[in-house]
Structures are given as structure tokens and as C-alpha cells.
ZAMARGU-4260 file (C-alpha; in steps of 0.2 Angstrom, whole numbers, plus 5000, padded with zeros to 4 digits):
<rodrens>
0) 4954/5094/4772 | 4972/5092/4781 | 4974/5083/4796 | 4976/5094/4813 | 4990/5085/4819
5) 5005/5083/4812 | 5018/5069/4821 | 5036/5068/4819 | 5042/5053/4811 | 5059/5054/4823
10) 5053/5055/4838 | 5051/5041/4852 | 5037/5041/4855 | 5030/5053/4841 | 5027/5069/4845
15) 5010/5078/4844 | 5016/5095/4838 | 4997/5101/4836 | 4981/5097/4838 | 4964/5105/4842
20) 4963/5099/4861 | 4951/5085/4857 | 4960/5072/4850 | 4958/5065/4831 | 4961/5050/4820
25) 4980/5052/4820 | 4983/5055/4838 | 4970/5040/4846 | 4968/5027/4832 | 4984/5014/4828
30) 4982/4999/4818 | 4987/4984/4824 | 5003/4982/4814 | 5009/4995/4823 | 5008/4984/4839
35) 5021/4975/4831 | 5034/4987/4830 | 5048/4989/4843 | 5052/5006/4849 | 5069/5013/4848
40) 5082/5001/4860 | 5093/5015/4865 | 5077/5026/4872 | 5082/5029/4891 | 5069/5039/4897
45) 5052/5040/4886 | 5040/5057/4890 | 5024/5059/4880 | 5023/5077/4876 | 5004/5082/4870
50) 4999/5099/4863 | 5015/5106/4865 | 5015/5126/4862 | 4994/5126/4862 | 4984/5135/4873
55) 4978/5117/4880 | 4992/5115/4889 | 4993/5117/4908 | 5004/5123/4919 | 5012/5111/4934
60) 4998/5120/4946 | 4984/5119/4935 | 4992/5100/4931 | 4993/5096/4949 | 4975/5102/4954
65) 4966/5094/4938 | 4976/5077/4942 | 4973/5076/4961 | 4953/5083/4957 | 4952/5069/4945
70) 4961/5057/4957 | 4949/5060/4971 | 4932/5063/4961 | 4936/5045/4954 | 4941/5037/4972
75) 4926/5043/4977 | 4916/5035/4964 | 4927/5017/4963 | 4924/5016/4983 | 4904/5018/4980
80) 4907/5005/4968 | 4917/4994/4979 | 4932/4994/4968 | 4949/4998/4972 | 4955/5014/4971
85) 4969/5010/4960 | 4955/5008/4945 | 4949/5026/4949 | 4966/5031/4948 | 4971/5023/4933
90) 4953/5029/4925 | 4955/5048/4931 | 4972/5047/4920 | 4963/5038/4904 | 4950/5055/4905
95) 4964/5069/4908 | 4977/5060/4896 | 4981/5065/4879 | 4970/5049/4871 | 4952/5057/4874
100) 4943/5073/4872 | 4942/5088/4884 | 4956/5097/4894 | 4975/5088/4893 | 4985/5088/4907
105) 5004/5090/4906 | 5010/5072/4906 | 5028/5076/4908 | 5023/5087/4922 | 5015/5073/4930
110) 5027/5060/4927 | 5040/5069/4938 | 5029/5070/4951 | 5025/5051/4951 | 5042/5046/4950
115) 5042/5054/4969 | 5027/5042/4972 | 5035/5028/4965 | 5050/5031/4976 | 5038/5033/4991
120) 5028/5017/4988 | 5045/5009/4986 | 5053/5015/5003 | 5036/5009/5013 | 5035/4993/5004
125) 5054/4992/5011 | 5048/4997/5027 | 5037/4983/5029 | 5048/4969/5022 | 5061/4958/5033
130) 5070/4941/5030 | 5062/4935/5047 | 5043/4937/5038 | 5050/4928/5023 | 5056/4912/5032
135) 5036/4912/5042 | 5026/4912/5028 | 5031/4893/5026 | 5038/4884/5010 | 5022/4885/5001
140) 5023/4902/4999 | 5041/4901/4996 | 5041/4887/4982 | 5024/4890/4975 | 5025/4909/4973
145) 5041/4906/4964 | 5037/4893/4954 | 5019/4903/4950 | 5030/4919/4943 | 5041/4908/4933
150) 5025/4897/4925 | 5015/4913/4924 | 5029/4923/4913 | 5033/4908/4903 | 5014/4908/4897
155) 5015/4927/4895 | 5028/4926/4884 | 5021/4914/4875 | 5006/4920/4872 | 5015/4937/4867
160) 5027/4928/4853 | 5010/4922/4847 | 5005/4936/4844 | 5021/4942/4835 | 5027/4953/4848
165) 5049/4955/4849 | 5057/4941/4862 | 5060/4957/4874 | 5041/4964/4872 | 5036/4947/4877
170) 5048/4944/4892 | 5040/4961/4899 | 5023/4956/4896 | 5028/4939/4905 | 5036/4950/4920
175) 5020/4960/4921 | 5006/4948/4920 | 5014/4938/4932 | 5013/4949/4949 | 4995/4950/4960
180) 4989/4964/4970 | 4990/4962/4989 | 4977/4978/4990 | 4965/4969/4978 | 4966/4953/4987
185) 4964/4961/5004 | 4950/4970/4997 | 4940/4954/4992 | 4944/4945/5006 | 4939/4957/5018
190) 4922/4961/5008 | 4918/4942/5009 | 4923/4940/5028 | 4937/4928/5025 | 4952/4937/5027
195) 4959/4924/5042 | 4952/4910/5030 | 4966/4896/5026 | 4965/4903/5010 | 4968/4920/5013
200) 4981/4916/5025 | 4990/4908/5012 | 4985/4922/4998 | 4993/4936/5008 | 5009/4925/5011
205) 5010/4922/4990 | 5007/4939/4988 | 5021/4945/4999 | 5034/4933/4989 | 5027/4939/4974
210) 5030/4957/4980 | 5047/4951/4982 | 5049/4944/4965 | 5043/4960/4959 | 5058/4967/4965
215) 5070/4956/4956 | 5059/4958/4939 | 5061/4977/4942 | 5080/4975/4941 | 5079/4964/4927
220) 5069/4977/4916 | 5082/4990/4919 | 5096/4981/4916 | 5088/4974/4900 | 5083/4991/4895
225) 5101/4998/4899 | 5109/4983/4890 | 5100/4984/4872 | 5110/4994/4866 | 5122/4980/4858
230) 5136/4976/4871 | 5125/4966/4883 | 5138/4957/4890 | 5149/4973/4896 | 5132/4984/4901
235) 5129/4968/4912 | 5143/4968/4921 | 5146/4987/4923 | 5128/4989/4930 | 5133/4975/4942
240) 5149/4983/4949 | 5140/5001/4951 | 5126/4990/4959 | 5140/4981/4972 | 5147/4998/4975
245) 5131/5005/4979 | 5127/4992/4990 | 5145/4994/5000 | 5140/5012/5003 | 5125/5010/5009
250) 5125/4994/5020 | 5136/5003/5034 | 5125/5018/5031 | 5108/5009/5034 | 5115/4998/5048
255) 5126/5013/5060 | 5118/5028/5054 | 5100/5028/5049 | 5096/5020/5062 | 5104/5032/5076
260) 5099/5047/5066 | 5080/5040/5065 | 5081/5038/5084 | 5088/5058/5087 | 5075/5064/5075
265) 5061/5058/5087 | 5067/5063/5101 | 5063/5079/5095 | 5043/5076/5098 | 5040/5084/5083
270) 5030/5075/5070 | 5034/5087/5056 | 5053/5087/5058 | 5050/5066/5058 | 5041/5065/5040
275) 5053/5076/5033 | 5066/5068/5037 | 5059/5051/5033 | 5054/5057/5016 | 5072/5063/5013
280) 5078/5048/5017 | 5073/5040/5002 | 5073/5052/4992 | 5092/5052/4995 | 5094/5034/4994
285) 5084/5036/4979 | 5094/5050/4973 | 5112/5040/4977 | 5104/5025/4970 | 5101/5033/4953
290) 5119/5040/4953 | 5125/5023/4953 | 5115/5018/4940 | 5103/5008/4951 | 5084/5011/4949
295) 5079/5022/4960 | 5062/5014/4965 | 5075/4998/4971 | 5086/5011/4980 | 5072/5018/4988
300) 5068/4999/4994 | 5082/4994/4998 | 5083/5010/5011 | 5067/5006/5018 | 5073/4987/5021
305) 5088/4995/5030 | 5075/5007/5040 | 5064/4992/5044 | 5079/4986/5056 | 5075/5002/5065
310) 5060/5000/5081 | 5054/5016/5074 | 5049/5009/5056 | 5032/5007/5060 | 5032/5025/5067
315) 5041/5030/5050 | 5028/5020/5040 | 5014/5029/5048 | 5020/5047/5046 | 5025/5044/5028
320) 5008/5036/5023 | 4998/5050/5020 | 5010/5058/5009 | 5015/5042/5001 | 4995/5042/4997
325) 4996/5057/4987 | 5010/5054/4976 | 5007/5036/4973 | 4990/5041/4966 | 4997/5052/4956
330) 5008/5038/4950 | 4994/5028/4942 | 4985/5044/4936 | 5000/5044/4926 | 4999/5027/4923
335) 4982/5031/4916 | 4986/5046/4906 | 4997/5033/4894 | 4983/5021/4892 | 4975/5022/4873
340) 4956/5017/4879 | 4951/5016/4859 | 4963/5000/4858 | 4951/4991/4870 | 4938/4991/4855
345) 4952/4990/4841 | 4962/4977/4848 | 4948/4971/4861 | 4954/4951/4856 | 4971/4956/4861
350) 4966/4963/4877 | 4956/4948/4879 | 4971/4936/4879 | 4980/4948/4892 | 4964/4945/4904
355) 4965/4926/4901 | 4984/4925/4905 | 4980/4934/4921 | 4963/4928/4927 | 4963/4910/4919
360) 4980/4906/4917 | 4988/4912/4933 | 4974/4906/4942 | 4974/4889/4939 | 4994/4890/4939
365) 4989/4895/4959 | 4977/4883/4962 | 4987/4867/4956 | 5002/4872/4965 | 4994/4875/4981
370) 4986/4857/4978 | 5001/4850/4976 | 5007/4856/4994 | 4992/4846/5000 | 4978/4858/5004
375) 4961/4857/5002 | 4952/4858/4985 | 4943/4873/4990 | 4957/4882/4999 | 4967/4879/4981
380) 4954/4885/4970 | 4951/4902/4981 | 4969/4903/4985 | 4970/4905/4964 | 4956/4915/4962
385) 4962/4928/4973 | 4980/4927/4963 | 4972/4930/4947 | 4974/4948/4946 | 4985/4962/4942
390) 4988/4978/4949 | 5000/4991/4958 | 5015/4981/4953 | 5011/4975/4938 | 5008/4993/4933
395) 5024/4997/4941 | 5033/4985/4929 | 5024/4991/4915 | 5028/5008/4917 | 5046/5004/4919
400) 5048/4994/4904 | 5038/5007/4894 | 5052/5018/4899 | 5067/5007/4896 | 5060/5005/4878
405) 5055/4987/4881 | 5036/4992/4879 | 5030/4999/4863 | 5014/5013/4870 | 5002/5000/4863
410) 5010/4986/4871 | 5009/4995/4887 | 4994/5001/4885 | 4986/4985/4880 | 4995/4977/4895
415) 4986/4991/4907 | 4970/4988/4901 | 4970/4968/4905 | 4976/4972/4921 | 4962/4983/4922
420) 4948/4973/4918 | 4956/4957/4932 | 4954/4970/4943 | 4937/4975/4941 | 4933/4955/4938
425) 4940/4950/4955 | 4926/4951/4967 | 4913/4944/4954 | 4925/4928/4951 | 4925/4926/4970
430) 4907/4925/4974 | 4906/4915/4957 | 4922/4904/4967 | 4913/4901/4984 | 4901/4888/4977
435) 4910/4883/4965 | 4925/4879/4974 | 4915/4869/4988 | 4905/4859/4976 | 4924/4852/4971
440) 4928/4851/4988 | 4915/4838/4993 | 4920/4828/4978 | 4939/4829/4977 | 4946/4833/4993
445) 4943/4814/5003 | 4942/4821/5018 | 4961/4830/5017 | 4968/4840/5032 | 4975/4855/5028
450) 4994/4856/5032 | 5000/4866/5046 | 5005/4883/5038 | 5023/4891/5041 | 5018/4907/5048
455) 5011/4909/5065 | 4996/4917/5071 | 4995/4934/5079 | 5007/4936/5094 | 4992/4940/5107
460) 4976/4944/5106 | 4961/4950/5119 | 4976/4961/5126 | 4972/4979/5133 | 4984/4994/5123
465) 4988/5007/5134 | 4992/5024/5125 | 5003/5035/5135 | 5016/5031/5150 | 5017/5048/5158
470) 5010/5051/5177 | 4990/5045/5172 | 4997/5033/5163 | 5008/5023/5175 | 4993/5023/5187
475) 4983/5015/5175 | 4996/5003/5171 | 5002/4998/5188 | 4981/4994/5190 | 4980/4984/5174
480) 4994/4971/5181 | 4984/4968/5196 | 4973/4958/5185 | 4980/4954/5166 | 4998/4952/5161
485) 4994/4956/5142 | 4997/4974/5141 | 5005/4984/5127 | 5011/5000/5130 | 5013/5012/5117
490) 5024/5025/5120 | 5034/5042/5112 | 5046/5046/5125 | 5064/5038/5123 | 5071/5036/5142
495) 5052/5029/5147 | 5053/5016/5132 | 5071/5008/5139 | 5062/5010/5158 | 5049/5000/5151
500) 5059/4988/5141 | 5073/4985/5157 | 5056/4980/5166 | 5053/4967/5152 | 5037/4976/5147
505) 5029/4976/5131 | 5031/4991/5122 | 5032/5001/5107 | 5039/5018/5103 | 5030/5030/5092
510) 5017/5042/5090 | 4998/5035/5099 | 4990/5043/5083 | 4999/5033/5072 | 4990/5017/5064
515) 5005/5009/5058 | 5008/5008/5076 | 4989/5004/5081 | 4990/4990/5070 | 5009/4984/5078
520) 4998/4986/5095 | 4986/4973/5089 | 4973/4985/5088 | 4961/4974/5078 | 4963/4961/5092
525) 4963/4970/5108 | 4949/4969/5120 | 4953/4986/5131 | 4961/5002/5123 | 4966/5016/5137
530) 4969/5033/5128 | 4981/5041/5142 | 4988/5056/5131 | 4981/5073/5134 | 4981/5079/5114
535) 4962/5082/5111 | 4964/5081/5093 | 4975/5064/5092 | 4961/5057/5104 | 4949/5062/5092
540) 4958/5053/5078 | 4960/5039/5088 | 4943/5034/5094 | 4939/5037/5075 | 4955/5025/5071
545) 4951/5011/5083 | 4931/5012/5082 | 4935/5009/5062 | 4947/4994/5066 | 4941/4987/5079
550) 4921/4988/5084 | 4921/4979/5099 | 4936/4985/5108 | 4934/4994/5125 | 4938/5012/5121
555) 4942/5023/5138 | 4950/5041/5136 | 4954/5056/5148 | 4946/5072/5142 | 4946/5091/5149
560) 4928/5096/5146 | 4911/5088/5147 | 4908/5095/5128 | 4924/5087/5124 | 4918/5071/5133
565) 4902/5071/5125 | 4909/5072/5110 | 4921/5058/5110 | 4907/5047/5116 | 4897/5052/5103
570) 4911/5045/5090 | 4913/5030/5100 | 4922/5031/5115 | 4913/5018/5130 | 4919/5030/5143
575) 4926/5049/5143 | 4934/5052/5158 | 4934/5073/5164 | 4947/5076/5174 | 4943/5093/5182
580) 4926/5085/5187 | 4935/5067/5193 | 4947/5078/5203 | 4933/5087/5211 | 4924/5074/5215
585) 4938/5065/5224 | 4942/5079/5234 | 4922/5079/5240 | 4923/5062/5244 | 4938/5064/5256
590) 4929/5080/5262 | 4912/5070/5267 | 4922/5057/5275 | 4932/5069/5284 | 4918/5074/5294
595) 4910/5055/5297 | 4899/5053/5282 | 4897/5033/5279 | 4907/5028/5263 | 4890/5021/5257
600) 4883/5041/5261 | 4897/5048/5252 | 4898/5037/5239 | 4878/5039/5235 | 4881/5059/5237
605) 4897/5059/5222 | 4884/5048/5212 | 4871/5062/5212 | 4883/5075/5212 | 4893/5068/5195
610) 4874/5066/5186 | 4873/5084/5190 | 4887/5093/5187 | 4888/5082/5170 | 4873/5088/5164
615) 4876/5106/5168 | 4892/5107/5161 | 4886/5099/5146 | 4874/5113/5144 | 4887/5127/5147
</rodrens>
């Protein structure tokens, strides 16, 4: 019986010319010896083309629907199981990829959409990164994370060499396993209520430095891929020269043009214009970088760093986050489509080695380095555990290494499988580590005190947040200033923001319903949230968000109907003030006093009227 699949031997990777759509031995079973084979180094861009010319090939629309549907379903399942959403996205990609039975999405189309996701992901990371943040995280994170990345990379390189992989493959493996996921770290710490613990803060700072190192590793991978054709010296010099030329062009634009452009666009007060413009900036910078031979992902990161100089950076981040999340999900789906799950069985011992490097080696190195900076044993052990995993940046580095021709398809799949297993193991390792770290701490710490951390606590807490500084907001702000000094005002009008800054008020420019803006205002630590904007849809969103972020915050909002008041209070508002009712009652108060009614009697009558009219209007 002839094999239904014919493989063009000259293609890299092999192009499956025909298949029944359910896979076969030739498609999905690869002998271990092929793990030792390098793909041709001159591959500039790798695209796995599956089932071309067959009825099972999906159109772009079908692929988009299938990819997003699979991602959404897998995300729900992952959330219900308490797993990071990235795991669900990757598994969704495996399910609709060429290595599993059933309908196969168009891999090339998903890759193109995923490229947009990578650009937005890196742009958003750049928006959140500043060198002042790097200075604040302290030497434990800067020196410790730097040493950990190097040592873990060396362990990964050595293990890959022992497996018989090529030096360039081994180097790429070292890069991939050296990084940890801040998303997984945050989720694990949040589930156990230890996000503000010492090891939690050290771990988050450590992870931020790892993110920066990932950018450097990303550049190195791209350079190695470009230089692997032979003339390494000239290729590297040419790449460096083009990169410097790109920076020379980008720096003045980023400093003088982009911030002013964003302020001008924000003045329109139209969220759609702002979102499209922000996404456009990310894409233009990425395309411009690609024209100079710079990785589009790196160019987008640099663009985000320049936008971060503007006081609208948090507003930009909040507005593009929904688009980023959709296309980032497609990126992880695309990663999963390139994973061959059969290798988990065939090459179980190889996957186990990768998991051991990520979990055991990296965790141990991190713990020892943390202890070397004077932290207690419990803090050191738990810091090592929360960082003993790999996810989004490792996926990105693996994808770039694969595209650059440094990783074969099989090694790529093994690396991703190892990263996914490390994510699945993270919460269980942390649960086990809590009693073990406590036991070790009691025997080995010798009453050691924790060293002071180099990064500061939150600048404020227990404060009031006022959303909107219009006619209503001004009056509320004046009243609050009589009793408290810690007030943070959020306002979108640039003129009002400038006026408040002249008065030395704490003010943040941006949309009141923007999650990133509210985070910057310190919503998680606020005592009072006053919503003085008139937009009913935005108010609902703010109440939902505020109650989810800070269940204890007191929320007072304005509204125009009692039906809306009931809905807002059902959603979690502490008090919803109906403007027209309060207007009528105040006018009634004045009228009663004019005719000689005592203040006490007037107040009692107003209270009865408020109760009666509230019930009457609610019934209407």
C-alpha cells in the first residue's frame, strides 16, 4: 500500500503535498535521529504549508474563525482548571494543527496574523518598561537575574550538546530555557494570596529584568540566523550598522514627534481614533525596523519605550490591550500548530530533560543566587520555585529561532512541550514548596533578616480617586480637599489636566474606564472611588472593574435614572446618586424653608420624599 503523503525532500521544512486530512505515519512520526539534523542555515523564513491544494485547506476567514474559536474554548477550559490562558491557546493550536486528526487550519495565514500579535505584544511591553523602573528593582534583581540567565543558558547549552544537537541549536535552547513568565508567576502568587510577599516582589522584579534580557537574546537569535550563511563578520557588521541607522532615525521621532502626535490625537476625545492611531504607530515602527534589517518585534518594543516617555503611555496601553490580547492569542495558537505532540511519547526522555532544566536547574540557580544576596532560605526557595517555569517569551524566542533556521521543527516542538509542562507544574510545585521552604527556613536561616529591597512601595494607598473633573467633579474635589490630601484625579481633557497640574494636584490623563489608567491611579489600594462622568456605559464598566480589582473600595457614582441606579448598585456600587431626583429634592428643601418649615422637619420630609420617589420611579 502506498503512503498517502509524498514529501518533497528539498523543501525546508518538508512540504506535505497530499494527505487525507487525518495525518499519517509519514507526517507525524519522526525518528529520533532527525532531531540531530540541522535545517539548512540559509532559511530566511520558515512556513509550514499543510495540505496545499486539497479540499481540507482553510480560507483566511475559516482559519480566523477556527483559530479564535479554538482559542476561546481552550481559554475557558484553562480558566476553569486554574491554568494560564497561554497553555489553553497553545493546546488549541495543537488541536487544529497539522499533527493532529481533524480539520487543519491554514498555518501560513495564522502565522501572518500572529506576526501582528507579536508586534503588539512587544509594543505593549515597551510601553510598560522604563529605565527608571530598572533602577528601582535593586541589585538583587538586576545582578541576580543577569547571572541566572547566563548560568541557566549554559546549563541548557551543555544539556543540548550532550543530546547531540548542533552548537547553534544548543545556544538557542539555552536562550529559550533561561526565561520565566511574569504572567504565570503573577497567577500563581495571586492564587495563594502572596503577590505582596517578599519573594513575590523579588520574583516580579527578577522577571522584569528577564524580560529585558529576552530582548537582547531576541536580537542575538536574529543576528545568528542572518549570519549563519557563512560571512559572519560582515553580516554582523552590516546588521549593527543598519540597526544604528534605524535608531538614529527613530530616536528623534520617538522623542519629539510621537508624544506630540499622541497628545493631539487624545484631544479629539474619540477612542476609536486613538486606538487605531496607537496600533498604527506600532505597525509603522515595526515595518520601518524591518526595512533596516531589525526584527519587527524588537522595533515595536523600542517604539513602545519611546511612547512610554509620554504621560499618555498608560492610556495607550489600556486602549490597545483588547486588540493585543486577540492577536497575541493567535500567536500562541500559531506556536501550538507547530508542536508535534507525538514527540511527547516518542521523545519523552528528551522532553523530561528540558523540563528538568527549566524547573530543577533554573529553580535551583535562582534560589541559590537569591540566598547569596542575604535573603532568608524560605524567600530564596519560593523565589526559585515561582521562576521555575517558561512561557510567552520562551515561546517567542523559540519561534524566532525556528524562523531563523537555528532550530529544527522537532527540537522546536520538544522545547515547547517542555515549557508547557513547566507551566502545568508551576502551581503544584509552589504548593509543595510552601511547607518545604518553611521547614528549611527554620533550620538554616539562623534568624537572618531580609535585606532592604531596592524598589519602593506603592506611592500612596487609602486615597480617593475622582473620575472626571467637570462641573460635578470640581465640586466633589473641593469637598474632599477639606478632609483629605490624598486625591488622585483622572481626566481626559488636556486643558483641565494642565490646570490641575499648575495647582500641583495629582492628576492622570486618560479615559476613566481604561484599566491601565485606573491601575496607575492605584485602584487596588484606594479607599474611595467617585465616578463623576456622565457616560452610563463607561460607568457600568468602571463599577465592574473596580469591584473585581478592589472588593473593599467604596464606590459612589452618578446616574440619571433610578432603573440605572438599581443596576449599578446590583453590580457593586456602594451608592448611585440620581441627578434629577436630587435636584428636585434640593429645590423642595429650599421651598420648604422659604415658608418657615424648620430644618429638622424639612430634612425629615425630604427623607420621606426620597424614599417614596425612589420606590415609585423604580417601579416605573
